[in-house]
N, C-alpha and C positions, 0 to 999 in steps of 0.2 A: 800371285794375286788374281783373283777371278774378276773380270770387269763386270759391273752391273748391266742388265738388259733392260729394255723398256718394260714397265711392270703391266703384265696382263692382269685381268681381273682376279684370276687365280691360276696357280700352277703347281705341279707336283716336283718334288726333288727327292733325290736319294743321296745320302751322305754316308760314306765308308770311312771309319776311323780306325786305322791299324795302330794300336798303341803298344806300349812296352809290356803292358800286362793283358789288356782286352782287346779284342776284335769285334767292331760293332757295325751294324747296318741300321740306319734310322730312315724310313720313309716319311716325308712331310707333305702336307697340304698347306700351300702358302696362299693366303687370300689378303692381298694388300700387305698390311703390316702385321696381320694375325698369322701365326704359324701353329699348325696342329700337327701332333705326332700322329701318324696313322699306323705305323709298324715299327717296332724296336726289338731287335735281336742281338745278343752278343754272347761271346764265348770268352773265358778267361785263358787265353792260350799262353800266356807267360812268355812271349817271344824273348824278352830281355832278361828272363831269369838267370842266365849265365853270363851276362855282359860283364859284370865286375871281375870275373874270374878269367874267363877265355877271351873276352873281347869279341865274342861272336854270339850269333843268335842262337837259342836253345833249339837243339835238333827236334825234339818233341814239340815245341812251341811252333817251329815252322810247319810241321805236318798238320798240327791242329789249326793253324791260321789258314793254311791252304785249303783244308777241308770246308772252312767256315767261309772263305772267299769264293769257292767254288758254288757253294750254295747261294751266296749273296748275288753273285753274277747271274745265276738263273733266276733269282727273284726279280732282279732289275730287268732282264729281258722279257719276263712275263709282265711285269706291271707297266713298262714303258714310261717312266717319269720323264718330264720335260728336261731336266738337267740332273747331271750325275756328278757328284763331287768325291773324290777319292783320295784321302790323305794318309801319309804315315808320319810317326813322330820320332821321339828319341832312340828307340832301339834301332829302327832301320837307319836313322841318321848317324849314330855312333858306331854301329857293328862293323867290324871288318867286311862281313858278307852282306851288308845291308843292300848294296847295289845289286848283288847277284839275287837276292830274295825278291827285289822289286821286278827284275827281268823275268824271273820265274813266274811271278803273279801275272804279268803281262802276257806271257806265253801260254799259261794254262786257264786264264779266266778272261783275257781280253781288258782287264782292269788296268789303267795307267795311274800307278800311284804317285802322287806329288809329295815328296819327301820334303817336310817343313823344316826350315832352319829353327834355331831356338828362339829367335826373334819373332819369327812369323807365328809359331806355336803360342808364344806370349801374347801377341797381338790378336789372334783370333779368340783366345780365351777371354781376353778382356772385352773385346767386341760382344762375345756371347754375354757377358755380365751386363753389359750396356743395352743389349737387345731386350733382356728381361727387366732391367731397371735403369732407364736411361739418364736419371739424374745422379747415378752412383758417383761417388768420389772416393778417393783413398787408393789402396792397393788392392789388385786383383791377383790371387795365387791360384794356380792350377797344379795340383799334385798328381803325377801319372806314376807309371811303374818304375820309370828310370830317372825322371827329372821333375824340378819344381819350377814352374814359369811364374815370375813375378813382374807386373807392370803397373805403372801409376795411372790413375784415371783422373783426368782434368778437362772440366767443361765438356763433358760428353764425348771425349776423344781418348784413346789410348796413347800413352807416351812411349818412351823407349823401354823395352822389356830386357829382362835378364833371366838366363836359364842357368839353374845350379843342379849338379848331379846329387840330388836328395831324395829321389824315390827309392823304394826299398830294394829294388834290383841294383842299384848303384853301390850298395854296401856288400862287402864280402861276408859270406856268412862265417859265424864264429861258433855255431853250435847251438846258441841260444840268444834270445833277443835281449839286447842291452839298451834300454831307454837313455841312460845317461850318455852312452856313446853316441847315439843318435843326436841328442840335444847338443852335445859338444861340438859334433859335425856341422849342425845347423848354425850355431853361433860362429863358428870358424869361417864357414863358407859366406854368411851374410856380413861378416866383418867390413870387407872392402866396400860394401853396398849400403851399410845400415844407415848412414846420415841421409842418403838420397832416398831410402825407402821407408824411413820412420813414418808412422801414420797412426792416427786414433782408430781408423776404420779399415777392416780387412774383409775382402769378398773372397770367400773360400768356394773353389771349384774342384770337382772330381768326386769320383764314386766313394772312396774311402772316407773323405770328409763328410760326405752325405750321410753315410752309416753312422759316423760318429755324432752327426747331429741328432739322428734318431734316438740314439742312446741317451744323449743329453736331455732330450725331450722327456724320455721316460725317467730320468733321474729327478726332473723337476716337476713331474705330474703336469707336463705341458698338455693343454686339452686339444690342440690343432696339429696333427702330424702331417704337415705340408712343408716340405724342405724349402721351397722358393721363398727367400726373404725371411726365413727364420733367423731370429737374433739372439745371439748370446752375449752377455757382458764378459768383461775380462775375467771376473771372478768364476762365472759359469764355465767358460771355455777351459780356464786352468783346471777346474776341479774335474771336469769331464775328461780332458786330455791326461792328466795324471792318473786318474783311476783306470782308464782304459789302457794306457802304456804298461801298466804293471799287471795286466790280467793275462793270463796264458790263453791260447786259442781255445782249450777245453773249456775254461770258465766263460769266455765270450760265446761259446756255442750254446749255452744255456739260456742266453737271453733271446726272448722270442722277437721275431720281425727283423733280425739282422741278416744280411746275405751271408750265408755259409761260406761263399767262395771268397768273400772279403775278409774273413777272420784271419787269414795269414798276414795281411797287409795292414790291419786295422790298428794295432799297437804302434806300428811304425808312423802312420799318419798322425796319430795322437802326439807322439813324441816330437814330431816336425811341427805340429801346431804349437805345442808349448813353447818350443824354441823360438818360434816367430813371434808369438804373443810377447814374450819377454824381451826379446832382442829389439823388436821394432816398437815397443811401447804401445801395443795395439790395446784400445779400450773396449772396442766392439767387434764381434765377428758376425758377418751376415753370410748365410748360405746361399749359393746360386745354384739352381737347378740346370740353369743355361750356361753353356760353356763353348769349347772350340766348334762343336758341330753346328750349333746355332749362330756362332760368329761368322762362320762360313757363309751361311744364308744371308745373315745381315748384311754382309759385304756385298752379296750379289743383289741387294735391293738398290733401287735408285735412290739418290740423296733426298728427294722428296718424300719417298716412302719411309725411309729411315727416320725422318723428322717428325712423323706422326707419332702420337701417344699410343703406346702398346696397350694400355688399358681401355681407353675408349675405343679404338679400333678392334680390340678383341671382343669386347662386349657387343659392339655392333654385329661382327662376324657370327658371334654365338647366336644372336637374334635372327640373323638372316638364314641361318641353317633351320630355322623353325618357319621360314616363309613370312616373317613379320615385314611389313611395309617399311623399307629403308629410310622413308621420309618421316615416320612417326617419331623416331627418337629425337632427331634434331629439331622437330616441331615442338616436342613437348619440352625440350630444353629451352628453346626461344620463348615459350609460353611461361615457364616457372622460374627459369635461371635468374633474370634481373630481380624478381622478388626475393629469392633466397639471397642473392648477393647483398642484399641490404641488411641482412641479419648479421649478428655479431658472429665472425668466423670461429667455429670450434675445432676446425682440422687444419688451421693454418693456410698456407698457400695452396695446398692441395685440395682445398673444398671445391672450387669451380671444376677441377678435373673430376672429382667423384660425383659431383652433381650431373656433369656430362656422360659419366660412364653409366650411372643409375638410369638415366633417361634413355639411353640406348637400349636398356633392358625393359623397357616399359611395358612391353607385351609378350616378354618371354614366358612360356608356359601357358599361352592362350589355348592350347588344345588339351591341357590336362583336365582331369575332373576337378570341378570347382570345389568340391568338399575337401580335397587333399592338395590343391595347388599351392597354397601359401607355404605349407610345410615342404613340399617337394621342390619349390623354387628356391627356398631359404638354404637347402643342402646343395642343390645344383650350383647356386652362385657361390657359396661358401667353399666349394672343392672345384670350381671351374678351373681348367688349365689354361688361365688367362694370366699373364705377367703383368708387371707394371704396378703393383700394389703390395703394401705392407701387410702383415697379418691382421692389425688393427683395422686398416682400411678394408680388407676382405670381408671382415665380420660386419663392418658398418654397411657395406653394399648389401650383404646377405639380410641384415635386419631391415634395410630399406625396402628391398624386394619382398620381404615377408609382409611388411605393412602395406605395399602396394595392393596386396590381394586380401588383406582382412584388417579389421580395426582391432583384432584381439590383442590385448596388452601383454600377454605371456608370450615371448619370442622362445623358439626352441633352443636348447643348449644353454640355460641360463647360466651355468658355471663359466662356460666359454665367454659368454657375453660380458659378465662380470669381470672377468680376468682381462679382457682386452679392450673394453669400452666403458667410459665414464658414464654416469647416468645422463648427463647433459648430452653426450653424443648419442645415446640410445634415443632420447627424446627427438634429437634432430633428425635421425634415421627414420623414425616413426613418422614425423612430420613430412620429410621429403617423400617418403612411400605414399602417404596420404595425398600430398599434392599431385603425385603422378596418377594415382588412382582417379582424382578428380579430373585430372586432365583427359584421361582416356575414356571416362564414363560420360563426361560431359559432352564430348564431341563423337562419341561412338567410334573412337580411334581414327577419326578423320583429320589429317592435318589442316585440310581446308576449313572445316568447321571450327576447329580449335582457334583458328586465326581470327574468328568473329567474336573472341572473348578475351578477357584479360584477367591476370591476377595481380593484386597489388598488397604487399604486406606492410602495414604501417605500425606506427608505435603502439596503437590500441586496438586495432582492427584488421581484419582480413576481408578485403573487398574484391568480389568477383563480379565483374561486369560483362555484359553481352551487348553488341551492336543493338541498336534499337529495333532494327527489323528482325533480329534473330532472338531477342530476349524471350518470347513465348516459347520458342524451340528449345532453347539451351538452358534456361533457368528454371527447370521443373523440379518435382520432389526429390528425384534422385540426386541431382545437383546439390540441393540444398542439404541433403543428408551427408553427402561427401564433403562438402565445404565446411559443415559444422564440425566433422571430425577434425580437419585440418585447423579450423580455428581453436578448438579446445586444445588440441596438442600445442600450439603456439601461445595459448593463454591470451587470447584476444577476442574482440566481439567479431561476429560475422555480419557483413553487409553484402546482399545481393541485389543488384540493380541493373537497369538498362542503362546504357550509355547514352549521352546526348549525341546528336548527329555528327557533331565534330568533337571527339575526345580530347584532342589536344588543347581546345580552348577552354574546356571545363575547368573550373577551379578546384583543386584537390585540397580537402580539408583532412588534417591528421586526425 
């Protein structure tokens, strides 16, 4: 376990992950709770390819891994990250010559690999899932080259993990891939743990399952190719798994967009997923692009930092990178948040979080050309590498920020919008965007000036007031125009007025 250190405003980290199949280096920039991938390189060395037959690491895999690790050590020496984390998983843990390999790595590169136990590997994978989606419940499963780690998620914490030898390299070659044999092994290995692991919700971690998800997206003509938080129903997961497990590598090779280096292990990953879904009574599979490496970083954060919302903090960090005043987002939220809280919630308990996140993006794109800003911001938010939101929430935020910059009713990607948002949620996104636009233009993006005005959404009216001394400055033609757009979207009458000297004593009439 790596102890957390005091959180600086920002720090750089390098994570080396020596797995049974891949060897990877990722350089991260960590800004509070926000984690940005700066550099990502891997090779599929196949260290554990011979493990089931010889009990030892693959000779070719060792040499490929060493070449990669020498390069990674040089990159770390050049970039000088604040913290370096180097881990090795099942192959180095289980192989007879795993310890010798780690000694060689230390001697030739200076990297000190920490060989994780099965329980530690499961825990870090689960922490990675929670880093990307802190409200996750159910079972997290990380499929690697030699092992499958499973751990229950409860109340934002990982429980006891189990490691099973169900990776592709844990099976002795028989000359041809046999999905029925893999599924039967999955069922047999799961049987002692099935009662404890049964769950309606499964979080899938690992490169092979990410590629399987991309195939499932194409099979269903899904319009948003983002793996993080992509969801499959039980039927969709089984259909994709059964189709892929019965395909030859040559057939899979014809599918555009699938990693060619993953073709060898993709049918195996599909068969394992099918076995898990049927044995554990899984109703829904959610993909996580966050896993062991992000779990390592998550553990290294302080408890206060881990408790922050990754979506809100990620949006704040995204705006900060463009030089936006960090006080603007919280000020806009304080100005419009209470008014929107009085509306009927259309996004459940998550609505306040989405309002908060949207306000943190209030001035994103301020330096872009105004004729193209709305469209550019829509796509930037839609595909931003910010976790902590479902796909429908991602589309909601993108639609909100589009409306922040234009009153146009036609939002980009209408097929995507129609598939993932109801008409009522689209209208709520447009209203929220209009309110953010009103706040920014009324105040000239000044938190201090914004505090001199208020927004109230009542049963039949939208009321914008300004302190008596500031009314001539704040309630001009532009304010009236922006406020009218908001009132129209909410189907209410607009009232613009100066507040009485003591706002709190004025009687409010609905």
